N, C-alpha and C positions, 0 to 999 in steps of 0.2 A: 641487509635489511633486518630489522627486528620485528617481532610479533606486535609490539606496541605501535609500529608504523601502520599496521593493518587494523588497529582498533582493539587489540587485546587489553583486557582490563582486570582489575583486582578480583572481581567475582569469579572469573574463570580461573585465576590462580588458585583460589581456595578449592575449586573443584578438582584441580590437578594434584593437589597436595597429598591426596590419599594414596598415590603411587600406583593406581590401577592402570594408568596409561603410560607408565614409564617405558614400556617396550615399543611405543609408537611415537611418531612425530605429530606435531600439531600444525595445522594450516587453516586457511580460510578459503572457502569456495568463491572464486571471482567470476566464473561464468559457467553456464550450463548449456549443453548441446545434446538434446534428447537424453540418453542414459549415460552420458560421459560428462565429466566435470573437470574444470581447470582449478587446481588447488595451489595456492601460493603460500610459501612458508619462508623461513629464514634462509634456506639454502636454494631457493629458486622455485620454478613452476613445474607442476606435474600434470600430466593427462591421466586422470583417475577414473576408475570404475568402482561401483559399490560391491562390497562383499555380499555373497549370496545369503548369508545369515541375516544381514541387515535388511535385505529385500524381503525375505520371508517374514520377518517380524513386523514390517511396516503394514499398518492397517489400510492405508491408502497412499496417494501421492504425497500427502503432507508428511508422511514418515520418511520420505526420501530427502537427500540433501537439497538445499536451495541456495541461491546466490546470497551471500552474507553469512552462511553457516560456518561455525568453527567445527572442524572434524579432526579425528585421529586417523592417521593413515600410515601405511608401510610402503616404501618405495620398492619397485622391482629393479630399477636402474636409474639413470640420471633423468629420465623423462616420463616414466610410467609409474603408477602407484595404485594401491587398493585402499578404499575408504572403509574403515572398520566401524566407526560410530560417529554420531552427531553429538556435540557438546550441548548442554542446556541452552535454550534460546531465551534471550532477554525480551524479545518481541517477535511476533510473527505477523507480517503484513499480508493479508489474504482477502480474497473476494470469492463470490460464488463462481464456480467454474462455468465458462461460457456455454459448454455443450452438455452440462449435467444439471439435473434438478436438485441433487442432494450431495454435492461434493464441493469442497473448498479448493481453490487454486492458490497456492502460496506464491506471492509475488516476490518477497524477499524477507530476510530475517535479520535480527539484531540491529534494528534501525533505531536511531535516536531522534531524528527529525525528518519529517517528510515535507518536501517543497512541492506544493500543489500548483502546477503551472497552467494558467488559462490565458489564451491569447485573445486580445480584443477582436471584435468582428462578429460574423454571423454565427460562429460556433461557441461564442461566449455563453456560459450557463452557470448561474448561481446554484441551480438545482444539482448540477454535477459536483460543484464544489462542496455542497452539503453532504453529498454521498461520500466523497473522499474523506471528509472530516469525520463522518461516522465510522468509516473503516479505520482511520487513524486512532480514533478514541477507543474502539474495540481492541486495538492492538497496543494501546498505551504508548503511542508515538506522538510527539509534539508536532503540530502542523504549522507551516508558514505558507501563506497564499502569495504566489508570484504572478503578477499581471504582466504578460510579455507583449512585445510588439506595440508598445504604447505610442510609438511615433506614427502609427497608422491612423490615429484619430486625433481630433482636436483636444487641447487641454480641458475644454469645458466638458466634452463627452467623457473623457477619462475620469475627471472629477466626479461626474454623475455615476459612472460605473462603480467607483470606489464607495460612494455614498450608498448606492443600492446594496452593496455587499455588507456594509456596516449596519444597515437597517436589519438585516436578517442574521448576520453572524457577528457574535460579540467576542472580544478578547482573543482574537487571532491576528498576529502581525500580517501586514500587507506590504509587499515590496513591488515596485514597478520597474520594468526593464524595457529597452528598446532593441530594434534590430541592430542598431549601431552598438557594438560591445562597449564603447567608451561611455555610453549613456545608461546609467543605472545599474550596470553589472557589478560595480563596486559595492552597491548596497547589499547585494546577495553575498558577495565575497566577505563582507564584514560579519555575516552571520556564522560563517564556517569556523569551527573550533578544532584544534588538533586532537586527534584520537577519537573524534565522534564520527558516527556513520550517518550519512544523509541519503535520502531516496527521492528521485524525481517521479512525480505522478502527473499524468495529463494525457490529453488526446494526441493523436499523430499530428505533426506539423506545427506544434505550438512553440517550438524553439528550445526544446530540452537539450538536444545535442549541441547546439550553439552555446548554450549556457555552460554545459559541462566542459566543453573545450576551453572556454575562457577561464573557468575555475581550475582546470588542470594545467593551464599554461601552455598547452600544445594541442594539436588537432588529433585527439584520440578517438573522436567519433565523426563519422561521415555526416555531412549536413546537406540539406536540399534548399534550393532557392525558393523564395516566395513567389507564388504564381501571380501574374499581373491581374488576372480576373478574379481569382478566389481570395487573394491576399493571405493565403495559407501556405505554409511550407509543405514539402513532400515528406512522406513517411520514409525514414531511412533506417531507424533502429529496428533490428529483427530479433534481438535476444537481450536478456538481462546481462549486465556486466558491471563489475566493481572496479572503480578507477580511483587511484590515489591523486589527491589534489595538492596544489601548491599550498604550503603552510601547514600541511599535516592532516587535513580532513580526508574522509573517505566518502565517495559518492557511488550510488548504485543507480544506473540508468535503466529504464524499462521501455519496452515497445509501447506505443500509444494505445490507450484504452478508452475508446469512446463509450462503450457500455460498461458500467460499473455495477456489477451484480451485488446485491446485499444478501449476506448469509444469515446465520443465527445471531443477530445483534439486537433482538427485541428489547432486552433490559438496557442496553447501551442507548438505544433510541429514546426510550422513555426517560432516561436520566438526562440525556442531552436536551430534550424538549420538555423539561420540567414544568414550564409555564403552561403548556397544553394539558399536562396531567392535572395541574392545579385547577384549570378551568373545567375539566371533566367532572371533578369532584363538586363543582359549584352548580352544575346543571340541576334544574328542578326535578327531573325524573332520572332514576338510575339507569334506565334502558334507553336513554337519549341517543339518537343516531346522528345528531348534529347536522341535520339537513334543513328542516323547517319547523322543528318542534318549539312549542311555547316554553319560555324560560330556559332556553339553551344559552349557557354562558359563553360557549365558543362563538356562536353566531353574533352575540352581543359584542364580544371583544373584536371580532372582525369588522363589524359595523362602526364601532367607535375608534378604530385604528390602533388599538393596543395589541392586536395580534395580526401579523402579516398574513394575508390570505394565501399568497403563493407559497410561503414557507409551510403553512399548515397543510396545504394540499400535497406538497412534496413529502411531508412527514407521513401522511396517511398512506401514500403510495409505498413508501419504504416500509411502513409497518405491515401492510398487507403482504408485501414481498417477503419480509422476514418471517412472518407467520407461515406463509406457504412453504418456504424453505424448511422451517422447523417440522412441519407436518410430513414433508417428503422424506426428511431424514428419519423420522420416527417410523414411517411406513417401510423404508428400506431396511432398518434394523429389525423390524418385526418379520419381514420376509426372510432376512438372513437367519434369524433364530429358528424360523419354521423349517428352512432348508437344512440347518444343522441338526435339528431334531429328527427330520426324516432320514438323514444319513445314519444317525445313531440307531434308529429303529431298524433300518435295513441291515446294518452290521449285526445287530442282536439276533435278527431272524436267521 
């Protein structure tokens, strides 16, 4: 196997040309299990741990290796190794950590395209799709929306769901697939390009593992049957894993994420919802709250149908969440600086 089979590209070659990593081997993190990592390189797979210096220099979990990372490492034997450094990341797919108010959770790195998978049925949510899109935009990752299990609804309802998406989301490709792998999966396979890295995003049970098995040409992921009552698949993926696909693409599967926390993405939000920003500027009063004020351009746009109300409400929720996260991060940093100052004063005394 060559490094190019794992997605190695010219930008990384220029980073290696200075000779500082000549003493190490280069590989890509294909899976993570707590504080141990599987690193794949030209000569095989290694069970690797992080060098103590790298752990010490990491400010938070984002400074640790993640699935998709290119790393320099040194083998101990044919199976074990130590990771010395993380090569520059071209993209970092992250969300607000589920149990933290002021930390980001890295989902995967060095992603070119994210496939946002939503299954038809009761769990279908355009709001969630918009959240994934904001995360992708903040990470500079191209999104594709994949509507799965399309055979569970009528063609008329499927067409309506797609129309509803197009009303709120512009210029993002939409692909439909069914539970039967022979129906629609080829449309996704046509997107895959050799050497590019893809990532699957979506809730549990939407068919991500079935899709990745089809694209890989073999059963690399365990899949669960669709429940007769819920019409949803069972959660089977428990960790992130990088898989090589037929035709040369690379796919990173992820455990299902029903809650998609928004981090510090305020500027990205405002840019993505530029039409709302333009309406704010047209309001009669500078301190307009856009609730029931006279001369509110936002309310007028909602009334005449030029602004989708559900999309606007979702934007305001994400904006409040992003601002809350920003304030929590600032508060955490201020407390950190205060603690550092106290330690210095204590040492001086």
